[in-house]
N, C-alpha and C positions, 0 to 999 in steps of 0.2 A: 405242234411246235417241233421243229428239228432241233434237238438240243445236242450241243457239242461244245467241247473246250479245245483250246490251243494245247498241243501236246506238253509245253512247258507248264502250263497251268495244271493240265491234269496229273502231271508228275509230281508237282508240290502237293496237290490234294491227296494223292495216293500214298506219298511218303508219310504225311501226317496220320492217315487212317491206319496204315501198316505198322509204323513205328510204335504207335500208342495203341494199337488193337482197338480201334473205336467202334466197329460194327460187327455185330454177330447175327447168325441166323435167328429169326423170330423177333428181333428187336422192333419195337414200336417207338419212333423217334419223333418228338415234338420240336419243330424248329421255331425259335423265338424271332419273329420278324417286327421290326420297327418301321419298316418301309424305307430305310436308308440304304445307301449303296452296299454296305457291307451284308446286311441281312438278306437283301435281294440277291446278291450274288450267291450267298451260302444256300439259299433255296434252289437256285439254278444248279449249282454244284452237286447237291444232295440228290437232285433229280438225275443227273448225269451218273452218279455213283449207283443209283438204284437200277440204271439200265446195263451198267458195264461190270459191275461186281458179281462174283459168283455167291452172292448172298441174298437170302430172302428176308427183306425187312420192309417196314411200312414207314410212310412219311405223313405227318400232320403239321400244319403252321398255325401259329397264334400270334395276335397282335393285341398288345395291352394299350387301350385308350386311356391316357393318364388324366383325362378331363381337365386339361390346362385351359385358362382363360386368356383371350387376346387382350392384353393391357390397354391397347389403343381404343378398342371398341366396348370392351366389358362383355363380349360375347364368347361362346366357346371357340377355342383356337381352331383354325382350319386343320383337318387331318383326313386326307383323301384315302381311306381305307378301301374304298371300292376299287380304286385303281390297283391296290395291292392284290385284292380278291380276283380281279380279272386275270392278272399275271399269275396267280397260283392255279387258276383253273387252266391256263395254257400248259401248265407243268403237270396237271393232273395230281395236285396236292390238295387234299382237303383243308379248308381254311375256316378260321373263326376269330371273331373279335369280341373282347370283354371289356367292360368299362371298370376301371378302378380308380377311386378318388385319391390319386396321389397328390394332386394339387392341394386338396384339403389336408392330407397328412403332412405335407411340407409346411402348411400355414400353422398347423398345430404343434410342430416341433421346430420352432425357429431357432432353438439353441443348437440344432444339428445342421450339418452340411445338407443343402437341398439334394446333392447328388447322392449322399449316403441315404437319405430317407427315400429317394425314388428307387434306388437300386434294391433296397431292402424290401419294399412293398412290392415292386415289380417281380423280384425273384420268388417271393412268396406266393404271388398270384399265378405265376407260371408253374410252380411246383404243385400246387393245389390242383390246378387244371390237369396236369400230367397225371397225377394219382387218380383223379376222379374219371378219367378217361382211359385208363389202362395203359398208359405210356410208361416205358422204363428208362427212357434216355431223353435228354434234352440237348439240342444242338444249338450253340450261340456263335455268332459270327465274329468273335474276337480274332484279330490277325495279329502278326508279328510286332507291328508298331504299338498295339494295345499292350502287349506283354512287356515290351521294353519301357513304355511310359509307366505302366504299373510298378515295375521293378524300381525305377528312379524315384516315383512317388513314395514308395514304401520307405526308401532311404531318406528322403528329404523331410517327409512329413510325419514318419513314425519311428525313424531310427532302426528299421528292420531291413534285412535283405530277404525279400520275398516277392513273389508274383503269382499269378494263377497257373494252374497246371493244364496240360492239354486234355488230360482225362481224369476227371474227378468224381469219386464216388462219395455220395452224400448219405451219411450214416442215419440221420434222423428220417429220412424220407425214403430210402432204399432206391433213389434215382441216381443215375450216372450223367454228368455233364460232359459233352464232348465238344472240342473246338476244332473242326476240320480245316479252318483256314489259318491255322497257326503258323505256316511257313510262307503266307503271303504278306507282301508289303502293302501298306495302304493304297499307294499309287496304283498297284495292280488291281486291287479290287475296283478302284474308281475307273480304270481303263476297261475292265471286264464288263461292267454295267453299260458303259458307253457302247461297247462292242455289240452287246445284246439288245441295245435299243430301249432300255427301261430308263425312264426319268424318275430318279428318287423322289420320294415323297418328303417335303420339307418336315423337320422336326417341329412339333408344336411346343417344345420346351422353351419358356422364356429365359432360361439360364444358359442355353446353348451357345457355346463360344466364350463363356465367362466363368469357367471352371478351373480347379487346380490342375486338372488333366490338360486343359488347353495352355496353361502356363508351362508346364513340362514339356508339352509338345513343342512349343515354340522355343524353350530352352535347348531341347535336343537339336532342333533344325538350325539354331544359331551356331552351336557348337560344330555341327556337321558341316556347316558352310566353310568353317575355317579348317576343318580336318574331317573328311569324309569317313575315316576309319573309326571315329568315335561310336557310331551306330553299331558296327559289327563288334566292337569290344564290349559294348553294353549287351548286346544279345548274347555274346560268349559267356559274360559274367553271370548269366542267369542260370547256367547249367550248374549242377551240384558239384561236379568235379572242379569248378573254377575257384572255389574258396581258397585263398592263400593265407598268409599269415595275419591273424587278427589278435587284438588283445583278448585276455581271458575275461570271463564274466565278472562283472562288479561284485566285490564281497560285501556282505553285510557287516554291521559293527560287531555282531555277535562272532562271525567268523574270523574277524580281525583281532579279537580281544586278547588271545594269548600271545600273539606276535606283538601286540602293542606293548604288553607289559615286558617282554623281552627287551624292547628299545628304551622303554622309560623306566630304568632301574629303581628310581627312588618313588615311582608312583604305584600304589596299589589299588585294588578295586574301589576302596573307600574314597580315596583322594582323586582318582581319575573320572570317576563318574560313569565309567563304562560297565 
């Protein structure tokens, strides 16, 4: 296959790799591949980098089969990993598929979000595979929209200003997670896959399209429809230097004890109950 990227796309890819120093000589990088547009484009982009960078590194790709069931038939949900394998062979990227009973884990942990359970077990399986096969880095296909959506989800659902980072070292495993597509918008990954003629493999997940992330995605789209600058403002707000004036951290009752007594002249520790 004659692999190439439009210059604008290569520039975005290279900016992420250089700014966050993602690839070094001797790296053995495992690409997490779901078969969707983002991970397929990531695999292609990594093959381009392997040819064009003055770095000596190896690539390997892995797909986790979550063993979901088709609710309509009761049979295993269709998941065409052979089409993914053929594409990886065209890129000269070794490829493997492993089965992980994520469907069973979700059923056993009904008190938790299915997306949380899926992500937890999927990451664990990928990390174990990477360690067992001598990989030192894992590449995921998270793009800029993913980062912004995660930022908004953190604010709305956990009251925290946070998102994932482009280059993350995992202390427990000694692995480093890189996200080379961090400067791509989702529409760009969609167009790139069409350009290279790969038809994404449909997700076997029965929850696809019915998640908190999808709710946030639609919320952002609705806000941007009225004011296109909303997205850029959210993306800017993810940077560390964007934090403006915020309330101080909430104090505990113990921390407020002395101040309380200064205000309540007639109340002592016995009467106040503090």
